[in-house]
C-alpha positions in Angstrom: -55.0 67.3 54.2 -51.7 67.6 56.1 -49.7 66.5 53.1 -51.4 69.2 50.9 -50.8 71.9 53.5 -47.1 70.9 53.7 -46.8 71.2 49.9 -48.5 74.6 49.8 -46.2 76.0 52.6 -43.1 74.6 50.9 -44.0 76.4 47.7 -44.6 79.7 49.5 -41.3 79.4 51.4 -39.1 78.3 48.5 -40.7 80.3 45.6 -42.6 83.1 47.4 -45.7 81.8 45.6 -46.6 78.7 43.5 -48.3 81.1 41.1 -45.1 83.1 40.7 -43.2 79.9 39.9 -45.7 78.9 37.2 -45.8 82.3 35.4 -42.4 84.0 35.8 -41.8 87.5 34.8 -39.1 87.3 32.1 -37.9 89.5 29.3 -39.9 87.2 27.0 -43.0 89.0 28.2 -41.7 92.2 26.7 -40.4 90.8 23.4 -43.7 88.9 22.8 -45.6 92.2 22.4 -47.5 92.5 19.1 -47.5 95.5 16.8 -50.2 95.0 14.2 -49.2 96.9 11.0 -52.9 97.8 10.5 -52.8 99.8 13.8 -50.2 102.0 12.2 -52.3 102.6 9.1 -51.4 99.8 6.8 -54.0 98.8 4.3 -53.8 95.4 2.6 -55.9 96.1 -0.4 -53.2 95.5 -3.1 -53.4 99.3 -3.9 -52.2 101.4 -1.0 -48.5 102.1 -0.5 -47.6 100.8 3.0 -43.9 101.6 3.4 -44.4 104.2 6.0 -47.0 102.4 8.3 -45.0 99.1 8.1 -41.8 101.0 9.0 -43.6 102.8 11.8 -44.6 99.4 13.3 -41.0 98.2 13.1 -39.7 101.4 14.7 -42.2 101.2 17.5 -41.4 97.6 18.1 -37.7 98.1 18.2 -37.8 101.3 20.3 -39.9 99.5 23.0 -37.3 96.8 23.4 -38.5 94.4 20.8 -41.5 92.2 19.9 -43.4 91.0 16.9 -44.5 93.1 14.0 -47.7 91.3 12.9 -48.8 91.2 9.3 -52.3 89.8 9.1 -54.0 88.5 5.9 -54.0 91.0 3.1 -51.8 92.3 0.2 -49.5 95.1 1.5 -47.5 96.9 -1.1 -44.2 98.3 0.2 -40.9 99.9 -0.9 -37.8 99.5 1.1 -38.3 98.7 4.8 -35.5 98.4 7.4 -35.7 95.7 10.1 -34.1 96.4 13.5 -32.8 94.6 16.5 -35.1 92.3 18.5 -37.9 92.5 15.8 -39.8 89.5 14.6 -41.6 90.1 11.3 -44.5 87.6 11.4 -46.8 87.0 8.4 -50.1 85.2 8.8 -51.4 82.7 6.2 -52.9 84.9 3.5 -50.6 87.8 4.2 -48.3 89.1 1.5 -45.7 91.9 1.5 -45.6 92.9 -2.2 -42.7 94.9 -3.6 -43.5 98.1 -5.4 -42.9 98.0 -9.1 -41.6 101.6 -9.1 -37.9 101.8 -8.6 -38.4 105.2 -6.9 -39.9 103.5 -3.9 -36.6 101.8 -3.1 -34.1 103.6 -0.8 -30.7 104.7 -2.1 -29.6 106.3 1.1 -28.6 103.0 2.7 -25.2 101.3 2.7 -24.1 100.3 -0.7 -23.1 96.6 -1.0 -19.7 95.4 -2.2 -21.4 93.9 -5.3 -24.4 95.2 -7.3 -26.7 98.1 -6.9 -28.0 99.5 -3.6 -31.8 99.0 -3.9 -33.5 96.2 -1.9 -37.0 95.5 -0.5 -36.0 94.5 3.0 -32.8 95.8 4.6 -31.0 95.4 7.9 -27.6 96.5 9.1 -25.6 96.1 12.4 -28.7 94.5 14.0 -29.1 91.6 16.4 -31.9 89.1 16.8 -34.1 89.4 13.8 -36.7 86.8 12.7 -38.8 86.6 9.6 -41.4 83.9 10.1 -44.9 82.7 9.4 -47.1 81.2 6.7 -47.2 84.3 4.5 -45.4 85.5 1.3 -42.8 88.1 0.6 -43.1 88.8 -3.2 -40.7 91.2 -4.8 -42.8 91.3 -8.0 -39.5 91.9 -9.8 -40.4 90.7 -13.2 -38.2 91.4 -16.3 -41.0 93.6 -17.5 -41.2 95.8 -14.4 -37.4 95.8 -13.9 -35.6 95.1 -17.2 -31.9 94.4 -16.9 -30.8 96.9 -19.5 -28.9 96.9 -22.7 -25.2 96.4 -21.8 -23.0 95.2 -18.9 -21.8 98.3 -17.0 -25.0 100.1 -17.9 -27.6 97.9 -16.2 -30.8 99.3 -14.9 -31.1 99.1 -11.1 -33.0 96.0 -10.0 -33.9 95.6 -6.3 -32.8 92.5 -4.3 -35.5 91.0 -2.2 -33.6 91.0 1.1 -30.2 92.4 2.0 -28.7 92.2 5.5 -25.2 93.3 6.5 -23.1 92.7 9.6 -26.1 91.2 11.5 -26.2 88.6 14.3 -28.8 86.0 15.2 -31.0 85.9 12.1 -33.9 83.4 11.7 -35.9 82.7 8.6 -38.8 80.3 9.3 -41.6 79.1 7.1 -42.1 82.1 4.9 -42.4 81.8 1.1 -40.2 84.2 -0.9 -41.0 85.1 -4.5 -39.8 87.0 -7.6 -36.9 89.3 -6.8 -35.7 91.6 -9.6 -32.1 90.7 -8.8 -30.6 88.5 -6.1 -33.0 87.0 -3.6 -31.8 86.7 0.0 -28.4 88.3 0.3 -26.6 88.2 3.7 -23.2 89.8 4.0 -20.8 89.3 7.0 -23.6 87.9 9.2 -23.3 85.4 12.0 -25.5 82.8 13.7 -28.0 82.4 10.9 -30.8 79.8 10.7 -33.0 79.0 7.7 -35.7 76.5 8.5 -38.5 75.4 6.2 -38.6 78.4 3.9 -39.8 78.2 0.3 -38.1 80.1 -2.5 -39.9 80.5 -5.8 -37.7 82.6 -8.2 -37.5 80.5 -11.3 -38.1 82.0 -14.8 -38.7 85.5 -13.4 -35.7 87.7 -14.2 -31.9 87.6 -14.6 -29.7 86.8 -11.6 -32.4 85.4 -9.4 -30.1 83.5 -7.0 -31.9 81.8 -4.1 -29.6 82.3 -1.0 -26.5 84.4 -1.4 -24.4 84.1 1.7 -21.3 86.3 1.6 -18.7 86.0 4.4 -21.2 84.5 6.8 -20.4 82.3 9.8 -22.3 79.7 11.9 -25.1 79.1 9.4 -27.6 76.3 9.3 -29.9 75.8 6.3 -32.4 73.0 6.6 -35.7 71.7 5.4 -35.9 74.3 2.7 -37.5 74.1 -0.8 -35.6 76.3 -3.2 -36.5 76.8 -6.9 -34.1 79.6 -8.1 -33.6 81.4 -11.4 -29.9 81.4 -10.9 -27.7 79.5 -8.4 -29.8 77.9 -5.7 -27.5 78.0 -2.6 -24.6 80.3 -3.3 -21.7 80.9 -0.9 -19.7 84.0 -1.6 -16.7 85.6 0.1 -16.0 89.0 -1.3 -14.0 90.0 1.8 -14.5 87.6 4.7 -14.6 83.8 4.7 -17.8 81.7 4.9 -17.1 79.4 7.8 -19.0 76.7 9.7 -22.0 75.9 7.6 -24.5 73.0 7.9 -26.9 72.4 5.0 -29.3 69.5 5.2 -32.6 68.1 4.1 -33.2 70.6 1.3 -34.7 70.4 -2.2 -32.9 72.6 -4.7 -33.7 73.4 -8.3 -32.2 76.1 -10.4 -31.8 77.4 -14.0 -28.1 77.2 -13.3 -26.5 75.2 -10.4 -27.9 73.8 -7.2 -24.8 74.5 -4.9 -22.1 77.0 -5.7 -19.1 78.4 -3.9 -18.0 81.6 -5.6 -17.4 83.2 -7.9 -16.4 85.9 -5.3 -13.8 84.0 -3.2 -11.3 86.4 -1.6 -12.2 85.3 2.0 -12.6 81.6 1.2 -14.8 78.8 2.4 -13.9 76.7 5.5 -15.7 73.9 7.4 -18.8 73.5 5.2 -21.0 70.4 5.7 -23.9 69.5 3.4 -25.9 66.3 3.6 -29.1 64.6 2.5 -30.3 67.0 -0.2 -32.1 66.5 -3.5 -31.0 68.5 -6.6 -33.2 68.5 -9.6 -33.7 70.3 -12.9 -30.4 72.2 -12.7 -29.2 72.5 -16.4 -25.8 74.2 -15.6 -24.6 72.0 -12.9 -25.0 70.3 -9.5 -22.0 71.0 -7.3 -19.6 73.9 -8.1 -16.7 74.6 -5.7 -14.8 77.6 -7.1 -11.9 79.6 -5.8 -10.6 82.2 -8.2 -10.0 85.4 -6.2 -7.5 84.0 -3.6 -8.6 82.7 -0.2 -8.8 79.2 1.1 -11.4 76.5 0.2 -10.8 73.8 2.8 -12.6 71.1 4.8 -15.7 70.6 2.7 -17.9 67.6 3.3 -20.8 66.8 1.0 -22.7 63.5 1.3 -26.0 61.8 0.6 -26.9 63.8 -2.5 -29.4 62.7 -5.2 -29.2 64.7 -8.4 -31.8 64.3 -11.2 -31.7 66.1 -14.6 -28.6 68.2 -13.8 -25.8 69.5 -16.0 -22.1 69.1 -15.2 -22.4 67.2 -11.9 -19.2 68.1 -9.9 -16.9 71.0 -10.8 -13.9 72.0 -8.7 -12.0 75.0 -10.0 -8.9 76.8 -8.6 -8.3 79.8 -10.8 -6.7 83.2 -10.9 -9.3 85.8 -11.8 -7.8 87.8 -9.0 -10.6 90.2 -8.1 -10.4 91.7 -4.6 -13.6 93.4 -3.3 -13.0 96.2 -0.8 -15.7 97.8 1.2 -15.6 100.8 -1.1 -16.2 98.5 -4.1 -12.8 99.0 -5.7 -11.0 96.0 -7.0 -7.3 95.2 -6.3 -5.2 92.3 -7.4 -5.5 89.1 -5.3 -3.1 86.2 -5.1 -3.9 82.6 -6.0 -5.6 80.7 -3.2 -5.7 77.1 -2.1 -8.3 74.4 -2.7 -7.9 71.2 -0.6 -9.5 68.7 1.7 -12.8 68.1 -0.1 -14.8 64.9 0.5 -17.8 64.1 -1.6 -19.6 60.8 -1.0 -22.8 58.9 -1.5 -24.0 60.7 -4.6 -26.4 59.4 -7.2 -26.8 61.6 -10.3 -28.4 61.5 -13.7 -26.9 64.1 -16.0 -29.2 65.4 -18.8 -29.3 68.2 -21.3 -31.9 70.9 -21.1 -34.3 70.9 -24.0 -34.7 74.1 -26.0 -38.4 74.0 -25.0 -37.5 74.0 -21.3 -34.9 76.7 -21.8 -37.5 78.9 -23.6 -39.6 78.9 -20.4 -37.3 81.6 -19.1 -38.8 84.1 -21.5 -36.8 87.0 -20.1 -33.7 85.7 -21.8 -35.1 86.6 -25.2 -33.0 84.0 -26.9 -33.5 83.1 -30.6 -34.1 79.4 -30.0 -35.5 79.0 -33.5 -32.1 79.6 -35.1 -30.5 77.4 -32.5 -32.8 74.6 -33.4 -32.0 75.0 -37.1 -28.3 74.3 -36.4 -28.2 70.8 -34.8 -24.4 70.8 -34.6 -24.3 73.9 -32.5 -27.1 72.7 -30.3 -25.3 69.3 -29.8 -22.1 71.1 -28.9 -23.8 73.4 -26.4 -25.5 70.4 -24.7 -22.2 68.5 -24.4 -20.5 71.4 -22.8 -23.3 71.6 -20.2 -23.4 67.8 -19.5 -19.7 67.3 -19.3 -17.8 65.1 -16.9 -16.6 65.6 -13.4 -14.0 68.3 -13.7 -11.3 69.0 -11.1 -8.8 71.6 -12.3 -6.3 74.0 -10.9 -3.8 76.0 -12.9 -0.1 75.5 -13.6 1.9 75.8 -10.4 -1.2 75.8 -8.3 -2.8 72.4 -7.7 -6.1 71.3 -6.1 -5.2 68.9 -3.3 -6.7 66.1 -1.3 -10.0 65.4 -2.9 -11.9 62.2 -2.3 -15.0 61.1 -4.2 -16.5 58.0 -2.6 -19.6 55.9 -3.4 -20.4 58.0 -6.5 -22.8 56.8 -9.2 -23.3 59.1 -12.2 -25.1 58.4 -15.5 -24.1 60.6 -18.4 -26.0 61.0 -21.7 -22.9 60.1 -23.9 -22.7 61.1 -27.6 -19.1 62.2 -27.7 -17.3 61.8 -31.0 -13.8 61.0 -32.1 -13.4 64.7 -32.9 -14.4 65.6 -29.3 -11.8 63.1 -28.1 -9.1 65.2 -29.7 -10.2 68.5 -28.2 -7.5 70.6 -26.5 -8.5 72.3 -23.2 -7.4 75.9 -22.6 -6.2 77.0 -19.2 -8.4 80.1 -19.0 -6.7 81.0 -15.7 -8.4 84.4 -15.4 -11.8 83.7 -16.8 -15.1 83.6 -14.9 -15.4 80.1 -13.6 -18.0 78.1 -15.5 -17.3 74.6 -16.7 -19.0 75.0 -20.0 -16.5 77.8 -20.9 -13.9 75.1 -21.4 -15.9 73.7 -24.3 -16.5 70.0 -25.0 -14.0 68.1 -22.9 -12.0 65.1 -24.3 -13.3 62.8 -21.4 -16.9 61.9 -20.7 -16.5 60.7 -17.1 -13.8 62.7 -15.3 -11.2 65.3 -16.4 -8.6 66.0 -13.7 -5.8 68.6 -14.3 -3.2 70.3 -12.0 -4.1 68.3 -9.0 -2.5 66.2 -6.2 -3.8 63.3 -4.1 -7.1 62.7 -5.9 -8.9 59.5 -4.8 -11.9 57.8 -6.4 -13.4 55.1 -4.2 -16.2 53.1 -5.6 -16.9 55.6 -8.3 -19.2 54.2 -11.0 -19.5 56.3 -14.2 -21.7 55.1 -17.1 -23.2 56.5 -20.4 -26.7 55.9 -21.7 -25.4 56.0 -25.3 -22.1 55.4 -27.0 -19.3 57.9 -26.3 -16.0 57.9 -28.2 -14.1 59.9 -25.6 -11.9 58.5 -22.8 -13.7 57.8 -19.5 -11.0 59.5 -17.4 -8.2 61.9 -18.4 -5.4 63.0 -16.1 -3.2 65.9 -16.9 -0.4 67.0 -14.5 -1.9 64.9 -11.6 0.2 63.5 -8.8 -1.2 60.7 -6.6 -4.4 59.6 -8.4 -6.1 56.5 -7.0 -9.1 54.9 -8.6 -10.3 51.9 -6.6 
């Protein structure tokens, strides 16, 4: 009894109260407040337009100091909503935010991005501490029927992004499933301290340009445990003005109609200190890893390791070019100088390179390609497949070399099939062209083509073909300090 009384008195003296010590009053009590969208008039019946009630819940949450905007089970149609500081948007299992299929429901009085049109479903700007979490779905419903691309480049119809956030800090994306944007998917511009954990992206075969994650000029970013199936590039780092810096990407599954991992093509700011490890790339017919610097900037200190690639196109593509676009905040382009691409280490990669079949390509029905004619010309089909299942390609331009690249413990299986005619192909420089490997045509090497480069090291690199190939395994052109051991 005396021991118990002593303990009680000690708690009272030191803490004022044992009860107070157990349940402290902290700011967390305020920010945990719930704002149910239904309390603001939202109706999840797949019919009602809920932009105003959902926005009212967000505004009330933010103005009260922060908290959680709760989306319970139901299908809530919305146009553009704007998230604000200290707001958590939390979706229950069975809850869906569905994008309107009427372009008039998307705001045009918000900041225009440096690239593309202004419309988006979820927007944030100059905000801090935003979270999108839960077991629900955010579905843009941006099909090619609802939002057609339009007839010609420069005259495209507006197609909304799914999410666009600019100049924000402390962003968290946890658990939610994202579906069917009409244009790019999740687009973050000049944001800092970003965490993606366990999200699911389902964009494939929906519309043109359905990138998974587009991260432009962002810093301190962690992407982990995510499952991404994109219509265009899966994880795409851009730097239209500022550099992408200090990224960790790990434990992700990535599939794409184009490439799994891409740096560029916008590259003015550059890409510095990027680390990717332990990821699985599959069904990516236009490539696995693309590191591209064509608008100036620096691409330096990149480490990629423990990657398994299955059924991918061109497996590793490093390109230093001179497209020379400069994206200003007002969207005008100026001339940029040639940048630098160096200090890249890619290790512990196992890859199987395959060509996409016409049947699989036809699943992206929005492309409206005449695959029947293509199938009737086997020579053209074979050429196309060889351009998209080409070798490792590391290429700068005359006078500007890629430097200090190490490939270590690499095992890649290629389909083969190169001819004597392919072996004699000349490779154009194409200094100013958009950087896609297949634009260079069928390369004269089947394993690796290295040009305008310095200090390139292959350590335990095993390259094989599954059928006969008449081309050289490795071709070097204007390369200083190549080591293959």
